[in-house]
C-alpha positions in Angstrom: 29.0 160.3 88.4 25.7 158.9 85.8 28.7 158.2 83.4 30.8 156.3 85.8 27.6 154.2 86.3 27.4 153.9 82.7 30.7 152.3 82.3 30.7 150.0 85.2 27.2 148.9 84.4 28.8 148.7 80.5 32.0 146.6 82.2 29.5 144.2 84.2 27.8 143.2 81.1 30.9 142.4 79.1 32.0 140.2 81.5 28.5 138.1 82.4 28.8 137.9 78.5 32.8 137.0 78.3 32.2 133.4 78.7 29.9 133.0 75.7 32.2 135.7 73.7 35.3 134.2 74.7 35.0 130.9 75.6 38.2 129.5 76.9 39.5 126.0 75.9 39.3 122.6 77.3 42.8 121.8 77.8 45.6 123.5 79.4 47.4 125.4 76.7 51.0 128.0 77.4 50.1 131.2 75.8 52.7 132.0 72.4 54.0 135.5 72.9 52.4 138.2 71.3 55.0 139.4 69.0 55.0 135.2 67.9 51.0 135.4 68.0 51.2 139.1 65.5 54.0 136.7 63.3 52.1 133.9 62.5 48.6 135.2 61.7 50.9 137.8 59.1 52.5 134.4 58.0 49.3 132.2 57.9 47.3 135.5 56.2 49.7 135.6 53.3 51.8 138.6 54.5 55.4 137.2 56.4 57.3 140.7 55.5 54.6 142.2 57.9 56.7 141.5 61.2 55.4 142.3 65.0 56.8 145.3 65.4 55.6 146.6 61.5 52.0 145.4 62.9 51.9 147.1 66.1 53.0 150.7 63.7 50.4 149.9 61.6 47.8 149.5 64.2 49.4 153.4 66.2 49.0 154.4 62.3 45.4 153.6 61.9 44.0 154.8 65.5 45.9 158.2 64.4 44.6 158.9 61.8 40.9 157.1 62.5 40.2 159.3 65.9 41.2 162.5 64.1 39.1 161.9 61.2 36.8 161.5 63.2 37.4 164.7 65.6 37.3 166.4 62.8 33.8 165.3 62.2 31.6 165.5 64.4 34.0 167.6 67.4 33.3 164.8 69.7 36.7 163.7 71.7 34.4 160.9 72.8 33.4 159.3 69.3 37.0 160.4 68.5 38.5 158.0 71.4 35.9 155.3 70.2 36.7 155.6 66.8 40.4 155.7 67.8 39.8 152.4 69.7 38.3 151.0 65.9 41.4 151.6 64.3 43.8 150.0 66.2 41.3 147.0 65.7 41.1 147.2 61.7 44.9 146.1 60.7 44.2 142.7 62.7 41.2 142.6 61.7 42.0 142.9 58.3 44.6 140.2 58.2 42.4 137.7 60.4 39.7 138.3 57.5 42.8 137.5 55.0 43.9 134.3 56.6 39.9 132.8 56.5 39.6 133.6 53.0 43.2 132.2 52.4 42.4 129.0 54.2 39.2 128.7 52.5 40.1 128.8 49.3 44.4 126.5 50.3 41.1 124.1 51.8 39.9 123.4 48.0 42.9 122.1 46.4 43.4 119.5 49.0 41.5 116.6 47.0 43.9 117.9 43.8 47.5 117.6 46.3 45.5 113.7 47.0 44.9 112.7 43.1 48.6 114.1 42.1 50.1 111.6 45.1 48.1 109.0 44.1 48.8 109.1 40.4 52.5 110.3 41.5 52.8 106.9 43.9 51.3 104.5 40.7 53.4 105.9 38.0 56.1 103.8 40.6 57.8 107.1 41.9 59.1 107.0 45.7 57.3 108.6 48.2 59.4 111.2 49.1 59.6 111.5 44.9 55.7 111.7 45.2 55.7 114.4 47.5 58.4 116.6 46.1 57.1 116.4 42.4 54.3 118.9 43.9 56.8 121.6 44.2 56.4 121.7 40.9 52.8 120.4 39.0 50.7 120.9 42.5 48.2 124.1 42.9 50.2 127.3 42.3 48.7 128.3 46.0 51.0 125.3 47.6 53.6 125.7 45.8 56.2 127.6 47.2 55.7 124.7 51.0 56.4 121.8 48.3 59.6 124.0 47.0 61.2 124.6 50.2 60.1 120.7 51.6 62.6 119.2 49.0 65.1 122.2 49.7 64.9 120.6 52.6 64.9 117.0 51.7 67.5 117.1 50.0 69.8 118.7 52.3 68.8 116.5 55.5 67.3 113.4 53.4 65.6 112.5 56.7 62.2 112.6 55.4 60.6 112.3 58.9 62.1 115.4 59.9 61.3 116.8 56.3 57.7 116.1 56.3 57.0 117.7 60.0 58.3 121.2 59.2 56.2 121.0 55.9 53.6 120.2 58.7 54.0 122.5 60.5 54.5 125.3 57.4 51.2 124.3 56.1 49.8 124.2 60.0 45.8 122.8 58.1 43.8 120.5 60.0 43.2 118.4 56.4 47.3 118.3 55.8 47.9 116.5 58.6 45.6 114.0 57.7 48.1 113.6 54.2 50.9 113.9 55.9 50.4 111.2 58.5 49.6 108.8 55.9 52.1 109.7 54.3 54.3 109.3 57.2 52.4 105.8 58.7 53.1 104.6 54.7 56.6 105.5 54.5 57.1 104.0 58.3 55.2 100.9 58.2 55.3 100.1 53.6 51.6 98.3 52.6 50.5 98.4 48.9 46.6 100.4 50.5 48.2 104.2 50.1 46.5 105.3 47.3 42.7 103.7 47.8 43.7 105.7 51.0 44.3 108.7 49.6 41.3 109.2 47.4 38.9 108.2 50.5 40.7 111.1 51.8 40.3 113.3 48.9 36.4 112.3 48.5 35.9 113.0 52.1 37.4 116.6 51.6 35.3 116.9 48.6 32.2 116.3 50.5 33.8 118.7 52.9 34.7 121.4 50.7 31.0 121.5 49.0 29.2 121.0 52.5 31.4 124.2 54.0 30.4 126.2 50.5 26.5 125.4 50.8 25.9 126.4 54.1 28.3 129.7 54.3 26.0 131.0 51.1 22.8 129.8 53.4 24.8 132.0 56.9 26.4 134.8 54.3 23.3 137.4 55.6 24.0 136.7 59.2 27.5 138.7 58.6 25.9 141.5 56.7 23.7 141.5 58.9 26.4 142.4 62.2 28.2 144.8 59.8 25.1 147.0 58.7 24.1 146.8 62.6 26.7 147.6 63.9 27.9 151.1 61.0 23.8 152.0 61.4 24.2 153.7 64.8 27.5 155.2 63.8 26.3 156.8 60.9 23.7 158.7 62.1 25.4 159.5 65.0 27.9 160.9 62.4 25.2 162.8 60.8 23.3 164.1 64.0 26.6 165.5 65.2 27.3 168.4 62.4 23.8 170.0 64.0 25.4 171.8 66.7 22.6 171.2 69.3 23.0 167.8 68.9 26.7 168.2 68.9 26.3 170.0 72.4 23.9 167.1 73.9 26.4 164.7 73.2 29.5 166.3 74.4 27.2 166.0 77.8 27.9 163.9 80.8 24.3 161.7 79.6 26.0 162.3 75.9 28.9 160.5 76.6 27.4 157.1 78.4 25.3 156.8 75.3 28.4 156.4 73.3 30.3 154.6 75.4 26.9 152.2 75.7 26.2 151.8 72.1 30.1 150.9 71.2 30.1 148.8 74.0 27.0 147.0 72.6 28.3 147.4 69.1 31.3 145.2 69.8 28.9 142.5 72.0 26.4 141.8 69.4 28.6 141.7 66.3 30.5 139.3 68.5 27.5 137.4 68.8 26.6 137.5 65.5 29.9 136.1 64.2 30.0 133.7 66.5 26.3 132.3 65.4 27.6 132.8 61.4 30.8 130.9 62.0 31.4 127.3 61.0 33.2 125.6 62.9 36.8 124.9 61.7 38.1 121.4 61.9 40.7 120.4 64.7 44.5 119.5 64.2 44.5 116.3 65.8 47.5 115.4 64.0 48.9 118.8 64.6 52.3 119.8 66.4 
């Protein structure tokens, strides 16, 4: 019964901390299907060929390999179970990290996009031509999206729908601001578009610089979280090589200790990650 009380206590701690670990949104929204979320995650991470079934298959394979390796090394089923759970989450965590790095890389490119749009409009190009020209002269990472916009606009001839699809594909708060500025300029006209784009470019550059400085100062938080999570399990792996230690961890008390350590590791990592995470700008003009 001791291990059962340990599980109940651990579950209670997780539930008590859940409002801070997984806060609910301020507005109700319809949750997308799990498969569509996995597909969106893969696309945002720069791996659109990874479909949801393939991600699930990779997660299962990773869980099987991690659990088998842990069982061979420690001879402890509970450690193998914890390793399997970690392996199951590994592909998702890798994709999330890739998505975050991709967003950071793209964020620094938007000032150049604004400057190119200003130069194009000042040279006498129409607004659709200015946006389509980014397929050839824009930043390398963003060219595929603008190439699809150019093909879409050439096929439909409708700027508003084509630019809306471009906004959905880019899925970026700064891109939303630029696109809505272009849409308004297209609809109401005026001569202030270059000045507005220059001001937006300066604001984005200042935001990127500030985020880079803060991220550099807070990088130790993520490093400390990773070390704090890995260290206990590395020590457990070394201790389990000794037969007497393995027998101790195989007992009911050892089972409770390992499960409690796993729960504490997850909670601590989520807390440290949340403390060190910079708030992302909201997509006020998102679809």
